[in-house]
N, C-alpha and C positions, 0 to 999 in steps of 0.2 A: 199226271200230276209233274211228278217232276221235269218233264220235258216241257213242260210250262211254264215251270219257273227259272229251267234253262234258258228256255228265247225270250224271257222274261228280262235274266238278268245282262243276256246277250246286247239287247236292246235299248237297255240302260248303258252299259258300257259304251255300244259304239252312238247312242247319242252325246255321254261324257267326251268321248275324244274327239266328236264334233264341236263341243263344249268349250274345250281346252285349245285347238285349233282357235277358233275363231277370236278366243281373249286372249290365245299369244299375235294375232294378226292385227288386233285392234287398234285403232286411233289413238292419241293422247286425246284425256278429256271423254272417252266415249260411253263413262257413262255404266263401267264392268262392276258387277255389283261384289261387295266383299263380306264376308264373313264374320264375326266378330266370335271368341269365345264368353261365354254366358258369363255374367258374374258370378266371382264364388265358385267359378268349377276349375277342377282340376287338369292344365294340362296334358296333353295326351303327347306333344311333342313342344321342342321348341325349336322355330328357324331362324338358323342361325349364319350371318356373313361374316369372315374371318377378316382381321384386318391387314396391312401392308405397310410399306415406307420403296419410297425409290431416289434414285437421283433423277433430274431431268433428262429426259427423252427414256430415261430405262421402261422396260416393260417387265409388268409381275403377273402373275396370278393369283386370284383369292377366289375361295370357295363357298360354294354354298351349299348349306346341309340340312335336312331335317333328323334332329335327335330325338335318342330314346320312345321309338314309334313302336307303339304298341300291336299283336295282333287283332284283326287281322292285315293292318298296313295301310299303307299310304295307297290308294287305286285311281287318285287325281288330283292336281297339284296347279295351281297356276300362280307366281311369285316374283314379285319386280323388285329390284335393287336399285333406292336412287344412288347419287354420287352427285359431287360438288366439279362441275365441268372447267373451274376455275381452278382446280388442283391437279386430277387427272381427267380422261378420257378414255372411255371403254373402245378398243378396240377388236377383241375378238370376244369370242362366246362357245364353249365346248360343252354341249350338254350333255351329259350321263346318260348312257348306253339306254337308247328306246325316249328318250327326252328328245324336247326339243328346245331350241333356245331363239331371240331375235335383240342381235344388238344392236339393233337401233330405234329400236322400242319409240323412244323420247329420246330427244339431243339429253337429257339428265338421267337418263334407266334402262336396265337390260330385264326383259322380259323373257322369265324360264317356267317352262311348264309338263308334264309329264303325263300318261296315261300308263297303270300297268296292272292289268283285270287278275293276275296273281297279289296283287299286294307287296311292298318292301318293307320290311322292319325293322328296326332298332336304329341301327344311325346311316341315313340312306344321303346320297351323295345326289343332290340334283344339277348342279349345275357350276362349271367351272370359267368364271371372265377375266380378261386378261384387261389388265389396265395401264394406260402411259401416264405416268407423271408428267405435270405440265407448271405444276407451281412454283412459287418463288421460297428460299429460304424460309422454313419456320411455318409454313401453311401447311393447317390439317384441313381435311375436309370429312365429313361424315358419309359413311357406306348405310344407309337405312332398307330396312327388310320391309315389305310391305304384302301378306298374303291377299291374293284374292280369291282361291280358292283352295282348299287343302280335306276332299274325305277320303272314307276309305274303300273297301273292294265295294262295299254294300250302298255306299250314296250316303252313309250317314257324314255329318259332320265330324270333323275331328278337332278338338278344342287345342289351341295352341298359342304357347305365348313367342314372341321376338326378340331377336338380339343384334343391334346393329354394329358395325364395324369401324376403324375407320382407316383414311389414307393418310397418311403424313411423310413430308419432302425429307430428304436425307443425302440432300445437296452433296457433300464429301462422298457416297455411298457407302461408307464404312460399317451400315446395318442400325448405327444407332438415329434411331429420328432427330430433327433441328432443336427440336422442341425441352431434346432431354441432353443434345451430344454438348460436352463442355468446349468442344471445339467444331462448330459445326462444318468451317469451312476448310478442316484439315482431317481426314481420314485418320481414328485413331481410334477404333475397337476395341481398345483395353480399356479405355478414357483416362490415362495415368495421368495422375493429380499430384508432385513429389511435393509441394509446397500448400496442397490443401486449399488453393486460392478462388475455388471453382474454376482457372483457367485451364485444360488439361497442359500437359508440357508439348504436345505436338503442336500446341500456336502460343505458348507463352515465352512471348521476351529472353524471360527470367525464371528461370526454372524454381530455381532456390529463394527465390526472394532476399537475395544479399543485397540489391541494391537499394533498400530500405525506404523505398519511395523517391531516391534520386534519378533525375533524369539528366540526356541531352545529346544535344544535334551534334553531328558530325558527319562533313559533305564526302571527304576522303581519309584514305587509313586502309587499314586491315577489316574494320567494320562500320564503315559510314552507315548512317540511321535512314537511306532513301524516305526522307520523309518529315516527320511533327519529331518530339525529342521523343526517345526508347527511354528504357533503365539502364543505370549508367553501367552496372554491370550484368547487363543481357548475355544468354550462351555464349554469342558470336564470342563477345571480350574473355568473358572465359574460356574459350578454346585456345583461344589467341594466346593468354600469358602462362595458360597450361592450370587455372584452379578447376575444381570439380561443380561442374554446371548443376548441380543433381544437390548438390550440400551445401548449405550457405554459412556452415560453424565448425571448428574445429575437434576433431576427435577429443582433442586433451587439452589442458591448457600448460601443457610443454613445449617450448617452443624448438620448433624444427625438430621437430620427431616423427613427423609423417612426411608419407615418400610425397603426396599426393596435398597441395596446402589446397584450403576448404572456400574462402574467400579473400578477393583479387587485392584489397585491400590492409589485410591484414599479413602483412608479408613477412612475418616469424610465425606463424599458425599458431598462438598462442591463445585466440579469441576473444585478442582485442587489439583494437585501434586504436592508437598512442605515440607516446613520443620517440618511443623507437621507431614504430616503423615509421614515423618522419624523418628521424637521422637516418634509417637505410634507403629511404631515397635521396637523401639529398646526397650522398655519396655513390650513388649507381647516375646519379644527371651526371656527377664530376667526372664518375670514368667512360658513360656516354660521350661527354664533353673531352677526354683522350681516348678518343674511336674504340672502346668497350662496350658497345650495346647488349644490353640485358633486357629482352622482351618482358620478363619476370614482371619485371617494373613498368610496363610502358602501357598503365592502363589505360588511354583512348586508342592503341592498336596504329600509333599517328608513323610509326617508324623509327622512332627515336624517345627518349626518354629526358625530358625536359621541365621546366616551371608549369605545364597542364598538369602534369601527373602531381605534381608535387599538391598541386591548387587541388585536383580531385583526391587525394589521402586527406591533406588538412579538411577538406569537408565533411569526411566521414569521420576524425577523430573528434571534430567539435560537434556531430551529430548524436555520435555515441556515447561523448565524454567519456572514453575510454572506459567503461563497462563492456565485463564481460556478455558475449553474445550466447542464446542458448543451442542445444544441441536437435532441438525440436522445430525444424520450420511453424 
């Protein structure tokens, strides 16, 4: 009697392996049978695909797994992973030992299948799919899981649920997807945003926001805008005159008590832009005309201290009306 059961089991396993191979080779639309978990039943397994991100043309691997599989374990399975061909293309598929996969099952899906007469339990690796990123900035596409077959070693259906993933573009390759990146075109894995304006320091032209919304265009000099008007006291200007591009306000109200000034127009570093700064600028213009150039007063990085710099300074004095700045951005 035991020998008869053993033969029956072997016959079932052989037939099922043939079914798995046929399902793997089946063309799109061939009408494979899909088994679903009965309504209200407790799932035996979760069939899950991971998520990933990559820069254009970069290739990454994504794993397909069956999780929390009870004894006697997975006997045979066929699972399809769909993807958005506008975002990625599947370029390879490595099945787990003893299993097989078809990377070109359809133009937008990969099929993984397998058979184990002894069953596999707990967390079961099914296959690993290699995807190459194709999409444009901020594009994301779903990685979907569809189970065509999932049975245990005795041929009984395993109740299951599925968990989809996503593949998102990461144009600058810093590990942060474009949709969540505060500088999607400039690598900044730390996402530092000193002035908390939503634009990361790596791509923010004015990291401390001390331009206060004022912009200007300049074709020449040490910091040309090379395009539309940019913040007046963008980082380039601050580095040129020697102020701190990451801090927009003096630490104290005492004039000239700090080694590094914080705001270019606050010439005496007392947290205010007022008539004192205007007076200092006029003296610097006079000194420049006598051959004594001081780049600390060259607010447009033009190579000279002149009426343009005084005009910039007056603009900030009028804008702030001599009120003290805040020490927090």
